[in-house]
VOGU-3710 file (C-alpha; in Angstrom, 3 decimals, decimal comma):
1> mkrfttllvl> -22,814/0,967/40,021  -25,997/-0,544/38,867  -26,799/2,398/36,751  -23,518/2,725/35,366  -23,966/-1,026/34,125  -27,252/0,121/32,464  -25,524/3,057/30,699  -22,913/0,671/29,360  -25,601/-1,773/28,015  -27,354/1,219/26,281
11> vslflvstsf> -24,360/2,884/24,690  -23,673/-0,821/23,406  -26,979/-1,205/21,926  -26,675/2,354/20,344  -23,366/1,359/18,554  -24,644/-1,920/17,217  -27,763/-2,975/15,427  -30,699/-3,723/17,516  -34,447/-4,085/16,810  -36,816/-1,519/17,971
21> tssvdvtkli> -40,171/-0,079/17,024  -40,581/3,751/16,985  -43,063/6,189/15,288  -39,997/8,480/14,572  -37,629/7,852/11,510  -34,380/7,486/13,707  -32,263/7,653/10,500  -33,898/10,934/9,682  -33,591/12,212/12,988  -29,751/11,615/12,845
31> ketqqtrnad> -29,597/13,520/9,434  -31,334/16,293/10,952  -29,048/16,770/13,987  -25,573/15,858/12,518  -23,742/18,250/10,130  -20,658/17,597/8,017  -18,216/20,070/6,367  -15,713/18,650/4,133  -13,838/21,796/2,254  -10,221/23,192/1,921
41> gkltiawwip> -8,730/20,008/3,289  -10,761/20,238/6,452  -13,227/17,556/7,565  -15,597/18,719/10,639  -18,527/16,689/11,926  -20,945/18,394/14,650  -23,709/16,247/15,939  -26,062/17,823/18,399  -27,691/14,959/20,319  -30,936/15,491/21,901
51> vefweesfrn> -32,409/13,365/24,475  -35,150/12,541/22,001  -32,605/10,621/20,041  -32,074/8,314/22,811  -35,689/8,086/23,634  -36,614/7,032/20,159  -33,674/4,845/19,588  -34,526/2,761/22,706  -38,169/2,816/22,481  -39,723/-0,766/22,615
61> sdrltekqsa> -36,397/-2,267/22,267  -36,555/-6,070/22,709  -33,183/-5,907/24,579  -33,962/-3,364/27,359  -36,430/-3,234/30,245  -38,718/-0,096/30,691  -36,633/0,594/33,956  -33,371/0,556/32,196  -34,516/2,855/29,520  -36,150/5,305/32,018
71> efittlrpyl> -32,993/5,489/33,983  -30,867/6,239/31,143  -33,212/9,076/29,758  -33,511/10,514/33,264  -29,619/10,780/33,723  -29,254/12,451/30,324  -32,437/14,749/30,293  -30,873/17,852/32,124  -28,101/17,937/29,525  -27,224/18,887/26,060
81> llavmdgsmk> -24,761/16,842/24,190  -22,512/17,862/21,386  -20,054/15,419/19,700  -17,401/17,104/17,517  -14,781/15,744/15,166  -12,647/18,292/13,662  -9,292/17,629/11,499  -7,257/18,655/8,495  -6,526/16,175/5,759  -2,906/15,535/5,050
91> plgsidyvsy> -1,544/14,725/1,339  -1,447/10,948/2,126  -5,023/10,836/3,445  -4,355/10,797/7,185  -6,050/13,415/9,370  -4,467/15,973/11,784  -7,174/16,068/14,432  -7,989/19,173/16,583  -7,581/18,633/20,230  -10,485/18,368/22,869
101> dsiynslsfi> -9,051/21,327/24,699  -8,837/23,351/21,640  -12,269/22,941/20,875  -13,497/23,324/24,509  -11,724/26,631/24,941  -13,262/28,185/21,815  -16,597/26,369/21,913  -19,951/28,363/22,833  -23,646/27,696/22,366  -26,145/30,353/21,622
111> dqsgnthkpl> -29,596/29,276/22,645  -32,996/29,797/21,240  -33,351/32,728/23,235  -30,209/34,258/22,164  -27,983/33,700/25,358  -24,492/32,420/25,293  -23,254/29,364/27,100  -20,008/27,622/27,595  -19,503/23,842/27,811  -19,721/22,231/31,429
121> tsdeidsevn> -16,368/21,056/33,094  -16,423/17,554/34,238  -16,863/18,564/37,733  -20,081/20,326/36,879  -21,690/17,150/35,094  -23,404/14,277/36,646  -20,939/11,511/37,465  -22,806/8,850/35,307  -22,943/11,013/32,282  -19,241/11,441/32,644
131> slltimkpml> -19,040/7,546/32,719  -21,228/7,592/29,721  -18,829/9,529/27,845  -15,979/7,500/28,829  -17,534/4,381/27,756  -18,544/5,816/24,302  -14,895/6,864/23,233  -13,448/3,347/22,967  -16,703/2,199/21,347  -16,628/4,723/18,690
141> knvmgslgen> -13,033/3,842/17,948  -14,038/0,061/17,564  -16,726/1,004/15,091  -14,993/3,719/13,266  -11,422/3,652/13,896  -9,148/6,710/14,446  -12,259/8,895/13,174  -14,360/7,514/16,108  -11,523/7,587/18,420  -11,237/11,527/17,969
151> fnfyvfkdid> -14,839/12,419/18,422  -15,029/14,756/21,373  -18,079/14,982/23,675  -18,935/18,242/25,256  -22,058/19,036/27,588  -24,160/21,939/28,225  -27,019/22,577/30,628  -30,224/22,217/28,675  -32,520/23,696/31,244  -32,725/27,338/32,415
161> kknnriadpl> -33,513/28,806/35,557  -37,377/28,593/34,837  -36,697/24,800/34,146  -37,241/25,348/30,296  -35,189/23,684/27,831  -32,840/25,949/25,927  -32,534/23,755/22,769  -35,892/22,257/22,264  -36,228/20,180/19,174  -40,015/20,691/19,201
171> rkgafsfsfc> -40,012/24,475/19,665  -39,939/26,985/17,031  -36,719/28,595/16,810  -32,715/28,400/16,201  -29,474/27,847/18,006  -25,835/27,693/17,168  -22,707/26,137/18,194  -19,352/27,898/17,569  -15,635/26,771/17,887  -12,399/26,969/16,092
181> ektfswstpl> -13,914/29,962/13,658  -16,626/27,645/12,637  -20,415/28,019/13,384  -23,209/25,115/13,002  -26,617/26,075/13,218  -29,957/24,362/13,608  -33,499/25,490/13,102  -36,281/23,758/14,803  -38,875/22,028/15,151  -36,990/19,029/13,544
191> saltppkrcp> -39,193/17,302/10,946  -38,344/13,949/12,343  -40,045/14,650/15,577  -42,983/16,457/14,208  -46,217/14,652/13,335  -46,946/14,760/9,627  -49,803/16,870/8,104  -51,872/16,253/5,063  -52,898/18,446/2,055  -56,515/19,082/1,975
201> vdqkemdgtw> -56,753/18,862/-1,723  -55,060/15,535/-2,558  -54,828/14,034/1,049  -51,160/13,545/0,418  -48,790/13,416/3,495  -46,504/16,371/4,088  -43,808/17,471/6,117  -45,229/18,424/9,772  -43,157/21,460/9,936  -44,876/23,022/6,669
211> tfcpyhgekl> -47,768/25,208/7,000  -48,950/25,212/3,351  -48,896/22,481/0,580  -45,922/23,634/-1,762  -48,164/22,371/-4,840  -51,602/23,470/-4,144  -51,049/26,613/-1,933  -53,593/25,175/0,524  -53,015/25,240/4,425  -52,030/21,877/5,733
221> vek> -54,098/20,016/8,167  -53,126/17,731/11,087  -53,460/14,138/10,311
//
């Protein structure tokens, strides 16, 4: 139960404000990994949560020990986590939410190599990861109300038979999740996790995923 307590502490810190120091802009990372669609009376949020999000969120936190952080990351590292909220807006503003099972039964993941995967069952997931997801549901409800309460979490294996990640946010490629006739796609590497480059002409800092300066046409160089 010791590691379970560690997970509880870490999730609490994730859902409330905490001070940390990171070279990565975590807000930018969230924007890159979270997608929202609001059209035709339907609201859908899909949030791919790579282990790097947790690493950066808790890096150098003044409320965590290094051991606690390491245990948490070790537990989650083999998995790919997707959070989904899907619903239809009613005339008076309430939302008719799609059930966990409806999303689960239609959900598939196409990895960076083009292979298709289905979400794991609870029996296939580490017991402490299951505990983490159980903890997060009521916490999200406290923070976001019914919207948070209806976020559903789905878990995939993020490691292939050769021990390579199938959704690596630092590797060039693309992958997608499909459910309920909707598809959400991501291209990698993520800008938030890629070290910035600079323009050789004016030395201005540029997005690390770019190859050429959009203003001068010169090839960017590593900082």
